[in-house]
N, C-alpha and C positions, 0 to 999 in steps of 0.2 A: 675398379674402385675409383670413385670420384676424388679429384684433388681437394685437399682441405682449403677452406676459405682463407684469403690473406689475413694475417694477424696484424694487430696494432703494433705501434712502434715500441720496442723494448726500452726500458728506462736507461738513460745515459748514452744511447747510441744514436748518432746522427745518420739516419737512413737517407739514401738519395731521394730527391724529389721526383725523378723521372727515370725512364728507361735509359735515356741518353746519358744522364749523370752516372748511372750505375756502369754503363759501358765505358765511359771515360775513366772512371776509377779503375776498372779492370785493365784498360789499355795503358794506364799509368803504373800497372803492376802493383796496385794497392788492393786491399780487401774491398770487394764491392759493397759490403754491408756497412762498414764503419768508415772506410777510406783512410784509416790511420796506419795500420800495419802493412808491412810488405807482404805480398801474396806468395812470392817464391823464395824458397830457402836455397835452391840452386837454380841454374839457368832456366830449366823448364820443369822443375819439380816443385809443386806448390806445397806449402805447409799443410799438415793434416788438419790443424785447427788454427784459426786466426789468433795470434798472440794478444791482440787488443780486445776483441769482442767475443772470442771463443766460438766463432762460426765454424761448424764442421765442414771442411772443404774436401775431405777424403773421398766423398762420393762423386766428385765431378768426373765427367766423361768427355773430355775435350777431343780425345782420339786424334784423327787426322785433319779435322776441320781447320785448326790454326795453320797448318801447312798449306791447305788449299787457299786460305785467305792470303797468306804471305806470297804464294805463287801468283795469285791474281793481282795483288797490289804491285809486286815487282814487275810483272809483265806490262802492266799499264804505265808504270813509271819509265820503264826502259824502252818501250816501243817508240816514243817520239825521239829519244836519243839515237836509237838505232836507225831510224828513218833519216835523221839529219846527217849522221855519220856516213851513211851509204849514199845519200844523194848530193850533199853539198861539199864533201871533201873527197879528194882523190886518194882514198886509203885502200890498201889491199885487204882481202878477206882476213888475213892473219892479223893485221893491225886492228881491224874492227873487233875481232874475237878477243884480242889482247886487252881491249878497252871494256867490252861488254861483259865478259865472263867474270872478272873481279868485281865489277859493279853489281852484277846479279847476285853473286855470293854475299857481298856486303849488305845489299838490300834485304835478302832473305834472312840473314842472321839478325839484322836490326829490327825486322818486323815480326819475327816469329814469337818472341816472348810477349809483346803487347797484344798480338792476335790471340794467344792462348789466354791471357788475362781477360780480354774482352769476351771470349767464349765462356769462360768460367762465370763472368758477370752476367752474361745472357742466361745461363742455366740457373743462377741464383735468382735473378729477377722473375723468371717464369716458374720457379719452383720445380725444376726438373732434377732427376737423379738424386733424390733424397733431400734436396734443399727445400726449405719452407718459404713460400712467397710472403715477404714482409713488406708492408707499405707504411708510409707516413699517414697519420690521420688527416683526412681532408676536412676543410672548414665546416661542412654540413654533417659530418659523421657524429653519431652519438658516442660519447666516450664512456 
């Protein structure tokens, strides 16, 4: 079944102007549609419905993708630190592990919720998993 065409802007809701703006709203743990309400009621559990714009978020399917993003970002942030610690300082393997492991856990915990918010925003923007693709009216569109 073909996806429905993107709909016009609902009254009173400030839709994001671009995909990047929607991703940024999600990464800030805000509703990707209105940007007003918090996206999560607990650390990784989103609200079923946005309290501000009533967007149904219950159909989102982030699954493991936020964890993969978080691992990817953490690895790329810690790789230079690990290289510097191993090459420039005379530290034992135990000392390097004592530095790197807490940093890795902290980075993972700090990036997991924003990554999940961004994945939910990605799904909303593209109309995936029950979301409806909504866009701002463009200057040349007939209203």
